[in-house]
C-alpha positions, 0 to 999 in steps of 0.5 A, spaced: 628 372 725 631 366 726 637 365 731 641 360 726 642 366 721 643 372 725 648 374 730 648 378 736 655 381 737 657 386 743 664 390 743 665 394 748 672 398 750 673 400 757 677 405 760 684 402 764 681 404 770 674 400 769 677 393 772 671 393 776 666 394 771 671 389 766 670 384 771 663 384 771 662 383 764 665 378 764 662 375 768 656 377 766 657 374 758 659 368 761 653 366 765 648 369 759 653 363 755 656 368 749 662 366 745 668 371 746 672 372 740 676 376 743 676 380 749 671 385 749 668 382 743 662 377 745 656 373 741 650 370 742 645 368 737 640 372 735 632 373 737 634 369 745 632 373 751 639 374 752 640 379 747 637 384 751 642 384 757 648 385 752 644 392 751 644 394 758 651 391 758 652 397 753 649 402 756 653 400 763 659 401 759 657 407 755 656 410 763 662 408 765 666 412 760 667 407 756 665 405 749 659 400 746 656 397 740 651 392 739 651 389 732 646 384 729 651 381 724 650 375 718 655 369 716 657 370 709 657 363 708 656 356 710 663 355 712 662 362 717 655 359 719 658 352 720 663 357 725 659 361 729 654 355 730 661 350 733 662 356 738 656 355 742 657 347 742 657 345 749 659 338 748 664 338 752 661 342 757 656 335 758 662 331 758 665 334 764 659 335 767 657 327 766 663 325 768 662 329 775 655 326 775 658 318 774 664 319 780 658 322 784 654 315 783 658 311 785 657 314 793 651 314 792 649 307 797 653 312 803 649 317 803 642 319 808 636 322 805 638 329 806 645 328 803 642 325 797 636 331 796 643 336 796 646 332 791 641 332 786 639 339 786 647 341 786 647 336 780 641 339 777 643 346 778 649 345 774 646 341 768 640 346 768 646 352 766 648 348 761 641 346 758 639 354 759 645 356 754 645 350 750 642 355 743 643 348 739 642 342 743 645 336 739 647 329 741 651 330 747 645 334 750 640 328 749 645 324 753 645 328 759 639 328 759 638 320 759 644 320 763 640 326 769 634 321 768 637 316 771 641 318 776 635 322 779 631 315 779 637 312 781 637 317 788 629 317 788 630 309 789 634 309 794 630 315 798 624 312 797 625 305 794 617 302 790 615 309 787 609 308 783 609 308 775 603 312 772 597 308 771 593 308 765 585 311 765 581 316 769 581 317 776 572 315 778 569 320 783 568 316 791 564 317 797 568 319 802 561 317 807 565 310 804 572 311 807 570 313 813 574 308 819 578 305 814 585 301 815 590 305 809 597 302 808 603 304 804 610 303 804 614 305 810 619 310 811 615 315 809 616 321 803 614 327 800 607 324 796 606 318 802 606 324 808 601 328 804 597 323 802 596 320 809 596 328 812 590 329 807 586 322 808 585 324 815 585 331 814 580 331 809 577 324 807 578 320 814 578 323 821 579 316 823 583 313 819 589 308 821 594 307 818 599 301 816 606 301 814 609 296 809 615 294 806 613 292 800 606 291 796 605 285 797 604 285 804 598 289 803 593 286 807 586 285 802 582 289 807 586 295 807 587 302 802 593 302 798 595 308 796 602 311 793 604 304 790 603 300 784 596 296 784 594 300 790 587 303 789 590 310 790 596 311 787 599 315 780 594 315 774 597 319 769 600 325 770 597 325 777 601 324 783 597 319 788 596 326 793 592 329 787 589 322 785 586 323 792 583 329 791 580 328 784 577 322 788 573 325 793 572 332 790 578 336 793 580 339 787 576 345 788 579 347 794 586 352 791 589 351 797 589 343 796 590 345 790 596 349 791 599 343 796 599 339 790 603 343 786 608 343 791 608 335 792 607 334 784 614 338 783 618 335 789 615 328 787 616 327 779 618 334 777 614 340 774 614 347 774 618 350 780 613 351 786 618 357 791 615 352 797 617 346 795 624 347 796 623 349 804 618 343 805 623 338 803 629 341 806 625 340 813 621 333 811 628 330 810 631 332 816 625 330 820 626 323 816 633 323 818 631 324 826 625 319 826 625 312 825 617 312 826 613 314 820 609 315 826 612 320 829 614 322 823 606 323 820 605 327 826 610 332 825 609 333 818 602 335 818 603 340 823 607 343 817 602 341 812 597 345 817 601 351 816 602 350 809 595 349 808 592 355 812 598 360 808 595 357 802 588 358 804 589 365 806 593 367 799 587 365 795 582 369 800 586 375 798 
C-alpha cells in the first residue's frame, strides 16, 4: 500500500488520572514522527514500521483504563492529500539542524581529535533522528545530506589530513615472501585505518617490518612500501579501505576474525553499517592519541587493543 495514499490515525483518550501514561504516549509519538492533529490524535503515513508501535500504544491505553482507536484513513481530495503531506515536511527541522551545524563548523579548528569525534557523533545523532522520521524527502533533505557530508569531511580532514580516495581497479594477490623485512611508510599522527594497517602488517604480513611516519605522501622514500595515501602501494581501492586492501592482497580475507575487524575499520574510516565494537575502539584510539605524541608508542598501545579484538572475534567465530 502506498504510504502517500493511506494514513494511520491513532486516537487515544485517557482518564484524568493518567498523566504519566499520557506523557509516555506523547514522547513516543514524537519519537515516531507522528503529526499531532490535536491532543490525543496522532497521524502517521500508512505502511511504515512505526505503525506497529501505534498499535502497542493503543493496547497500553486500554490497559490504563482509557479508550483507543487505530484507524486507516484516506484523503478525500488532492487538497486533503497535500495537507497531510505538509504535516510531515521536515524542512524546518533540517534548517534548525543546519544552523547548529554551521555554528559548530566555526569552532572546529580549536578542537582536539577526541572533541572532534564527540562533535561528529552528537550532530550525527541529531541528523539521524530527523532522517528517521523524514517520510517524504525533498530538497531540504538533499541539502542537509550535502552539508552533513561536507561537515564530516571537514572533521576527518582535521583529524586525519590527506585521507586517500578510492582508486579504480582490482586488488592483485601478492606473495608475502616478497614483502619481508621491508620499510613501510604512511602519514604520521596515526588514525583508524593507518594504525590498523600497521598492526596487520607486523602481525600477519611482515613481522620484521619497520615503519616510517611521513608528513606528506611526497616524503615517501622510493624504497618504502607506502600505505593509506593516494599513490601508495596499498591504499583505498573502490569501496575498500586500506586495511581491507591489505587483507585481499595477501590472502587474509578468508580469516573471519580479520574480516570482522575489517568491518570495524571500514565503518570508522568511511562509514557503513554500524558495528557494535566500532565506537569503543574509536574512543580508545582517540584517548591514546591525546596521550601520545609518538606514533611508535601509539602503535604499540593500540596493537594490544587490536590483538584483543582479534582474539575476541576469533573466539566468536569458533562458537
